C-alpha positions as CSV (number, residue, x, y, z in Angstrom):
1,M,-0.2,176.3,374.5
2,K,-0.5,172.5,374.2
3,V,1.9,170.4,372.1
4,V,1.7,166.7,371.1
5,L,5.1,165.2,370.6
6,T,5.9,161.9,368.8
7,S,8.5,160.0,366.9
8,D,9.1,156.7,365.3
9,H,12.3,154.6,366.2
10,G,14.4,157.0,364.1
11,G,13.6,160.0,366.2
12,V,13.7,158.8,369.8
13,N,16.8,160.7,370.8
14,I,15.7,164.1,369.5
15,R,12.2,163.5,370.9
16,K,13.8,163.3,374.3
17,E,15.6,166.6,373.6
18,I,12.4,168.3,372.5
19,A,10.6,167.1,375.6
20,S,13.3,168.7,377.7
21,L,12.9,171.9,375.7
22,L,9.1,171.9,376.3
23,D,9.8,171.4,380.1
24,D,12.2,174.3,380.0
25,M,9.7,176.5,378.2
26,Q,7.0,175.3,380.6
27,I,4.8,174.2,377.7
28,E,2.2,171.6,378.4
29,Y,2.7,168.5,376.2
30,E,1.9,164.9,375.7
31,D,4.6,162.5,374.4
32,M,3.0,159.7,372.3
33,G,6.1,158.4,370.6
34,C,7.4,154.9,370.4
35,A,9.1,153.4,373.4
36,G,12.4,152.3,371.9
37,D,14.5,151.9,368.8
38,S,12.8,148.8,367.4
39,S,11.5,149.5,363.9
40,V,7.9,150.9,363.8
41,D,5.9,152.6,361.0
42,Y,6.0,156.4,361.1
43,P,2.3,156.8,359.9
44,D,1.2,154.9,363.1
45,Y,2.7,157.8,365.1
46,G,2.5,160.9,362.9
47,I,-1.2,160.5,361.8
48,P,-2.7,160.1,365.3
49,A,-0.7,163.1,366.6
50,S,-1.7,165.2,363.7
51,E,-5.4,164.2,364.1
52,R,-5.2,165.6,367.7
53,V,-4.1,168.9,366.3
54,A,-6.7,168.9,363.6
55,N,-9.5,168.2,366.1
56,G,-8.3,171.1,368.4
57,E,-7.1,169.0,371.3
58,F,-3.6,170.4,370.8
59,D,-2.3,173.6,369.3
60,F,0.8,172.1,367.7
61,A,2.5,168.8,367.0
62,I,6.2,168.1,366.7
63,L,6.9,164.9,364.8
64,I,10.4,163.3,364.4
65,C,11.6,160.4,362.3
66,G,14.9,159.6,360.6
67,T,14.6,162.3,357.9
68,G,11.3,164.0,358.8
69,I,10.0,163.3,355.3
70,G,7.7,160.3,356.2
71,M,6.3,162.1,359.2
72,S,5.6,165.3,357.2
73,I,3.9,163.4,354.3
74,S,1.8,161.4,356.8
75,A,0.8,164.5,358.7
76,N,-0.3,166.4,355.6
77,K,-2.8,163.6,354.8
78,V,-4.8,164.8,357.8
79,K,-7.4,167.5,356.9
80,G,-6.7,170.7,358.8
81,V,-3.0,170.1,359.2
82,R,-0.3,172.2,357.7
83,C,2.9,170.4,358.4
84,A,6.3,171.8,357.5
85,L,9.6,169.9,357.4
86,A,12.2,172.2,358.8
87,H,15.9,171.6,359.3
88,D,16.9,175.2,359.9
89,V,15.7,178.0,362.2
90,F,14.7,180.4,359.4
91,S,12.3,177.9,357.8
92,A,10.8,177.1,361.2
93,K,10.0,180.7,361.8
94,M,8.8,181.4,358.3
95,T,6.4,178.5,358.2
96,R,4.7,179.8,361.3
97,M,4.7,183.4,360.1
98,H,3.7,182.9,356.5
99,N,2.0,179.4,356.3
100,N,0.4,179.2,359.8
101,A,1.9,175.7,360.1
102,N,0.5,173.8,363.0
103,V,2.8,170.8,362.8
104,L,6.6,170.7,362.7
105,A,8.5,167.7,361.3
106,M,12.2,167.1,361.8
107,G,14.7,164.4,361.0
108,E,17.1,163.0,363.6
109,R,19.5,161.6,361.0
110,V,19.6,165.1,359.4
111,I,20.1,167.4,362.4
112,G,21.6,167.2,365.9
113,P,19.9,167.7,369.2
114,G,21.1,171.3,369.7
115,L,19.8,172.5,366.3
116,A,16.5,170.5,366.8
117,R,16.0,172.5,370.1
118,E,16.6,175.8,368.3
119,I,14.2,174.9,365.4
120,A,11.4,173.8,367.7
121,K,11.8,176.9,369.9
122,A,11.7,179.2,366.9
123,F,8.6,177.3,365.6
124,L,6.8,177.6,368.9
125,E,7.7,181.2,369.6
126,S,6.8,182.5,366.1
127,E,3.3,183.8,365.3
128,F,1.2,183.9,362.1
129,E,1.4,187.3,360.5
130,G,-1.9,187.1,358.7
131,G,-2.4,189.9,356.2
132,R,-1.5,188.9,352.7
133,H,-0.5,185.4,354.0
134,E,-4.0,184.7,355.3
135,N,-5.4,184.7,351.8
136,R,-2.8,182.1,350.7
137,V,-3.4,179.9,353.7
138,N,-7.2,180.1,353.1
139,K,-6.7,179.0,349.5
140,M,-4.8,175.9,350.6
141,M,-7.5,175.1,353.2
142,E,-10.3,175.6,350.7
143,Y,-8.7,173.3,348.2
144,E,-8.4,170.6,350.9
145,Q,-12.2,170.7,351.3
146,Q,-12.9,169.8,347.7
């Protein structure tokens, strides 16, 4: 499993926490987030990371900004990406199991570092169930091709 990790200025602290989690889980990752807390534009970080998932270079991306909303909207502009904004463990698991999400967005100003770790861990450890959900995911992806 390979993960690309990024954030804008609003997600630097949780990005560090998620990098630590990925180290603990021995998951290969690349951190392409901004260097500090000076204001930057979230699409400049979320879109390139999402493109790297869409082109198959990485299996998943984890994107963090202040609320997670800007990152999730930006990511979902990239064909082939199914980004879910999750601020609880249940949603993180379900978006993998039912939506086959390949990108997770979170908001540092919404959740703390401990919960962020739990959410990311649940997302990364959950698997797509397929079955009845596969048809639904295929419908979304077919629409995207129009």
